[in-house]
Backbone as numpy.savetxt, mean C-alpha at the origin, in Angstrom:
# Nx Ny Nz CAx CAy CAz Cx Cy Cz
5.65 -8.31 -12.45 6.08 -7.36 -11.17 4.88 -6.22 -11.09
4.20 -6.47 -10.11 3.66 -5.38 -9.87 4.26 -4.28 -9.07
3.81 -3.01 -9.17 4.50 -2.11 -8.51 3.54 -1.16 -7.43
3.77 -1.16 -6.17 3.15 -0.06 -5.18 3.43 0.63 -5.08
2.55 1.89 -4.69 3.26 3.28 -4.45 3.10 3.17 -2.77
4.00 3.17 -1.94 3.61 3.16 -0.61 3.36 4.57 -0.46
1.84 4.69 0.35 1.25 5.76 1.13 0.80 6.80 -0.23
0.93 6.40 -1.36 0.78 7.33 -2.43 1.90 7.96 -2.76
2.90 7.72 -2.02 4.43 8.19 -2.63 4.79 8.21 -3.89
5.72 9.09 -5.10 5.68 8.46 -6.09 7.48 9.03 -6.34
7.78 9.88 -5.82 9.56 10.24 -5.58 9.94 9.91 -4.58
9.83 9.16 -3.30 10.75 9.36 -2.40 9.45 9.44 -0.81
9.89 9.49 -0.05 9.14 9.93 1.01 8.71 11.00 1.35
7.38 11.19 1.35 6.92 12.73 1.80 5.82 12.94 2.62
6.29 13.02 3.98 5.17 12.91 4.93 3.85 13.63 4.87
4.39 15.20 3.94 3.41 16.08 3.68 1.83 15.56 2.91
2.59 14.74 1.78 1.24 14.29 0.78 1.11 13.09 1.09
2.03 11.86 1.49 1.74 10.73 2.05 -0.14 10.58 2.32
-0.72 9.29 1.71 -2.13 9.46 2.04 -3.05 10.32 1.72
-2.40 11.44 1.03 -3.37 12.52 0.62 -4.20 12.25 -0.32
-5.57 12.22 -0.37 -6.62 11.83 -1.36 -5.46 12.31 -2.73
-5.21 13.23 -2.88 -4.78 14.05 -4.25 -3.78 12.81 -4.86
-2.91 12.76 -3.78 -1.76 12.17 -4.19 -2.06 10.26 -4.67
-3.29 9.95 -3.95 -3.80 8.92 -4.47 -3.88 8.59 -5.84
-5.16 9.88 -5.92 -5.52 9.88 -7.44 -4.38 10.10 -8.36
-3.05 11.04 -8.06 -1.68 11.03 -8.90 -1.37 9.58 -9.08
-1.42 8.80 -7.74 -0.84 7.49 -8.24 -1.49 6.33 -9.22
-2.50 6.15 -8.73 -3.52 5.65 -9.51 -3.52 6.27 -11.32
-3.31 7.27 -11.29 -3.52 7.95 -12.71 -2.30 7.59 -13.47
-1.44 7.16 -12.57 0.13 6.76 -13.40 0.20 5.21 -13.36
-0.84 4.65 -12.93 -1.14 3.39 -13.35 -0.36 2.42 -12.19
-0.38 2.56 -11.14 0.60 2.26 -9.84 -0.78 1.62 -9.17
-0.43 0.61 -8.42 -1.07 -0.33 -7.29 -1.01 0.91 -6.28
-1.58 1.08 -4.93 -1.43 2.14 -4.08 -1.75 1.54 -2.63
-0.65 1.34 -1.98 -1.21 1.01 -0.41 -1.16 2.72 0.45
-2.38 2.56 1.00 -2.80 3.22 2.05 -3.03 3.10 3.57
-2.81 3.59 4.51 -3.68 3.84 5.92 -4.83 4.46 6.01
-5.37 3.35 6.52 -6.65 3.66 6.81 -7.60 3.37 8.20
-8.06 4.12 8.55 -8.61 3.94 9.94 -10.23 4.45 10.01
-10.61 3.79 10.91 -12.15 4.02 11.36 -11.93 4.60 12.67
-12.74 5.95 12.77 -12.95 6.82 13.81 -14.73 7.32 13.79
-15.15 6.84 14.69 -16.56 7.14 15.04 -17.38 6.92 13.63
-17.37 5.92 13.52 -17.79 5.45 11.77 -17.27 6.18 10.64
-16.37 6.77 10.84 -15.89 7.73 9.22 -14.61 7.25 9.09
-14.36 6.98 7.59 -13.35 6.23 7.25 -12.14 7.71 7.11
-11.18 7.51 7.47 -9.45 8.31 7.62 -8.56 7.87 6.93
-7.67 8.65 6.32 -6.65 8.27 5.69 -5.42 8.70 6.73
-4.11 8.17 6.69 -3.06 9.04 7.37 -1.98 7.65 8.24
-0.98 8.02 8.12 -0.25 6.89 8.94 -0.20 6.91 10.34
0.62 8.10 10.68 0.63 8.24 12.45 -0.54 8.50 13.13
-1.71 9.20 12.70 -3.06 9.67 12.97 -3.88 9.42 11.68
-5.23 9.86 12.06 -6.08 10.13 10.89 -6.37 11.26 10.94
-6.35 11.61 9.65 -5.79 12.98 8.97 -7.05 13.31 8.00
-6.99 12.64 7.11 -7.82 12.86 5.60 -8.99 12.11 5.36
-10.55 12.91 5.40 -11.47 11.55 4.98 -11.56 11.34 3.74
-12.56 10.09 3.63 -12.15 9.25 2.53 -13.51 8.39 2.32
-14.02 8.50 1.29 -15.47 7.72 1.22 -15.06 6.36 0.64
-16.12 5.52 1.35 -15.83 4.31 1.32 -16.34 3.82 -0.32
-17.26 4.56 -1.32 -17.01 4.23 -2.35 -15.84 4.55 -3.43
-15.08 5.59 -3.01 -13.98 5.54 -3.57 -12.95 4.28 -3.58
-12.68 3.97 -1.75 -12.37 2.40 -1.72 -12.64 1.28 -3.00
-14.27 1.24 -2.58 -14.53 0.33 -3.50 -14.70 0.16 -5.08
-14.59 1.67 -5.61 -14.13 1.97 -7.17 -12.75 1.40 -7.46
-12.21 1.68 -6.52 -10.82 1.27 -6.98 -9.97 0.12 -5.99
-11.06 -0.67 -5.40 -10.63 -1.85 -4.85 -9.42 -2.67 -5.49
-9.45 -2.99 -6.79 -8.68 -3.86 -7.55 -6.80 -3.31 -7.61
-6.83 -1.88 -7.14 -5.52 -1.29 -6.99 -5.39 -0.98 -5.67
-5.72 -1.42 -4.94 -5.54 -0.70 -3.47 -5.07 -1.80 -2.57
-4.04 -1.62 -1.45 -4.10 -2.15 -0.57 -4.25 -1.37 0.75
-4.92 -1.88 1.38 -5.44 -1.46 2.22 -4.92 -1.66 3.65
-4.09 -0.72 4.47 -3.24 -1.38 5.72 -4.21 -0.34 6.85
-4.92 -1.25 7.45 -5.72 -1.10 8.42 -5.34 -0.44 9.66
-5.42 0.67 10.47 -4.41 1.04 11.29 -5.25 1.16 12.99
-6.24 0.43 12.70 -7.10 0.37 14.06 -7.80 -1.02 13.75
-8.32 -1.83 14.50 -8.92 -3.05 14.51 -10.55 -2.85 13.91
-11.01 -1.27 14.44 -12.55 -1.21 13.87 -12.53 -1.01 12.18
-11.09 -0.41 11.67 -10.97 -0.33 10.20 -10.66 -1.87 9.57
-9.66 -2.72 9.96 -9.76 -3.96 9.79 -11.31 -4.41 9.54
-11.93 -4.68 10.58 -13.54 -5.28 10.66 -14.24 -4.64 9.36
-14.04 -3.16 9.33 -14.77 -2.39 8.38 -14.66 -2.69 7.14
-13.30 -2.69 6.66 -12.84 -2.83 5.13 -12.93 -4.50 5.05
-12.89 -5.33 5.62 -12.90 -6.84 5.38 -14.43 -7.10 5.05
-15.38 -6.48 5.84 -16.96 -6.78 5.58 -16.95 -6.12 3.95
-16.43 -4.89 3.43 -16.61 -4.61 2.54 -16.15 -5.36 1.15
-15.01 -6.52 1.84 -14.45 -7.11 0.62 -13.27 -6.44 -0.13
-12.74 -5.57 0.49 -11.51 -4.66 0.41 -10.34 -5.68 0.76
-9.20 -5.38 -0.14 -8.17 -6.19 -0.17 -7.44 -5.18 1.43
-7.49 -5.90 2.60 -7.02 -5.27 3.88 -6.00 -6.22 4.49
-4.97 -5.33 5.09 -4.11 -6.45 6.00 -3.74 -5.56 7.26
-3.59 -5.85 8.19 -3.19 -5.58 9.83 -1.93 -5.93 10.45
-0.94 -5.23 10.78 0.13 -5.23 11.30 0.83 -4.70 12.72
1.18 -5.07 13.22 2.04 -3.97 14.38 3.57 -4.14 13.90
4.30 -5.17 14.33 5.39 -5.59 14.01 6.11 -7.11 13.62
5.54 -7.38 12.49 5.56 -8.79 12.01 6.25 -8.52 10.76
7.11 -9.27 10.51 8.01 -9.51 9.30 7.29 -10.19 7.96
5.93 -10.61 8.29 4.97 -11.28 7.21 3.31 -11.18 7.56
2.65 -10.65 6.78 1.21 -10.70 6.80 0.67 -11.15 5.68
-0.50 -11.23 5.74 -1.14 -11.83 4.82 -2.26 -11.24 4.46
-2.95 -10.32 3.43 -3.85 -9.56 3.00 -5.20 -10.75 3.42
-6.38 -9.94 3.51 -7.77 -11.05 3.21 -7.84 -11.66 1.94
-7.12 -11.04 0.88 -7.32 -11.28 -0.41 -6.43 -12.72 -0.68
-5.52 -12.63 0.44 -4.36 -13.83 0.00 -2.86 -13.25 -0.25
-2.92 -11.90 -0.62 -1.49 -11.84 -1.02 -0.33 -11.94 0.44
0.58 -12.27 0.32 1.60 -12.34 0.96 2.43 -11.21 1.05
2.52 -10.28 2.14 2.74 -9.07 2.14 4.27 -8.96 3.37
5.51 -8.73 2.74 6.77 -9.03 3.41 7.71 -7.43 3.73
8.21 -7.64 4.50 9.06 -6.33 5.17 10.61 -6.74 4.86
11.14 -5.53 4.46 12.42 -5.59 3.73 13.17 -6.53 4.52
13.86 -7.57 3.28 15.08 -8.36 4.04 14.69 -9.48 4.90
13.47 -9.84 5.48 13.20 -10.68 6.20 12.69 -11.98 5.92
11.66 -12.15 4.85 11.40 -13.28 4.79 11.53 -13.62 2.80
11.93 -14.36 2.40 12.08 -14.72 0.92 10.85 -15.68 0.74
9.76 -15.48 0.30 8.86 -16.47 -0.19 8.50 -16.34 -1.49
8.07 -17.27 -2.34 8.07 -16.81 -3.35 6.22 -16.25 -3.72
6.28 -15.58 -4.71 5.01 -14.64 -4.97 4.60 -13.82 -3.71
5.38 -13.17 -2.93 5.45 -12.33 -1.86 5.32 -10.88 -2.85
4.65 -10.10 -1.97 5.06 -8.31 -1.83 6.00 -7.93 -0.74
6.72 -7.38 -1.40 8.23 -6.77 -0.45 8.00 -5.36 -0.50
8.25 -4.98 0.61 8.53 -3.59 0.86 9.95 -3.13 0.82
9.94 -2.36 -0.20 11.53 -1.89 -0.71 11.37 -0.48 0.00
12.81 -0.14 1.26 12.62 1.16 1.58 13.67 1.95 0.85
15.03 1.32 0.26 15.81 2.09 -0.27 15.91 1.41 -1.47
15.08 1.94 -2.65 15.00 1.65 -3.70 16.32 2.15 -4.79
17.12 3.02 -4.42 18.43 2.66 -4.77 19.35 1.65 -4.96
18.51 1.08 -4.01 19.58 -0.43 -3.85 19.06 -1.38 -4.16
17.72 -1.19 -5.26 16.93 -2.32 -5.69 17.83 -2.83 -6.46
17.38 -4.25 -6.55 17.96 -5.12 -7.50 16.67 -6.21 -7.80
16.33 -6.50 -8.77 15.42 -7.11 -9.14 14.91 -8.43 -7.99
13.95 -8.44 -7.31 13.83 -9.30 -6.29 13.63 -10.53 -6.84
14.15 -11.60 -6.92 13.46 -13.02 -7.52 12.30 -13.54 -6.94
11.27 -14.12 -8.01 9.62 -14.84 -7.26 8.98 -13.70 -6.58
9.15 -12.34 -6.66 8.44 -11.61 -6.39 7.34 -11.66 -7.09
5.73 -11.28 -6.57 4.62 -10.80 -6.81 4.57 -9.08 -7.68
5.24 -8.46 -6.16 4.98 -7.01 -6.44 6.08 -6.54 -5.37
6.34 -5.21 -5.37 7.00 -4.33 -4.23 6.20 -3.27 -4.47
6.57 -2.88 -3.15 5.72 -1.24 -2.37 6.99 -0.51 -1.93
6.78 0.71 -2.56 8.19 1.80 -2.11 7.42 2.95 -2.26
8.57 3.85 -1.61 8.13 5.21 -1.69 8.67 6.09 -2.84
8.97 5.44 -3.73 9.74 5.90 -5.10 9.36 4.79 -6.14
8.40 4.61 -6.72 7.35 3.60 -7.80 8.02 4.08 -8.93
8.48 5.63 -9.27 8.74 6.06 -10.65 10.18 5.77 -10.63
10.85 5.85 -9.57 12.40 5.07 -9.86 12.13 3.81 -10.05
11.63 2.92 -9.64 11.43 1.48 -10.01 10.76 1.24 -11.15
9.70 1.60 -11.88 9.62 1.42 -12.89 10.35 1.89 -14.04
11.13 2.90 -13.80 12.35 3.13 -14.78 13.53 2.14 -14.96
13.80 1.61 -13.59 14.73 0.65 -13.42 14.37 -0.60 -13.93
12.83 -1.34 -13.65 12.53 -2.53 -14.46 12.27 -2.13 -15.95
11.84 -1.17 -15.99 11.37 -0.53 -17.77 10.25 -0.96 -17.79
9.32 0.24 -18.70 7.88 0.08 -18.08 6.96 -1.04 -18.66
6.47 -1.49 -17.42 5.36 -2.84 -17.19 4.26 -2.78 -17.66
């Protein structure tokens, strides 16, 4: 089972550090996959959940593409990232989405499909999810400890 750091958080939700380039480097250096929020604004790539906050270079995304799940925050980002053959998804209020690389992404306690990636909002109540390909969490260090080092 893969563990995905939600917005590059490592030890819980931290709106100050999430999607920050340094946080992404740190999560990747600890061998986690990382879900990040990406915008395209005036032909520039930006990171940030509620708004485009940090600049990011497409070369960084391309270099790390095997470890990134890119949540497109606007339509321009989805098209741009898809055209670079990066692992991208778009959603608004959906219980399940499919990334363009074919990963099934589900939201907490909504859909139980084999080989899904499930978002785990409360890792303290986490118990190993059957048939999951991976989990996405704000506290991947806790989950790694709970599951044992993968």
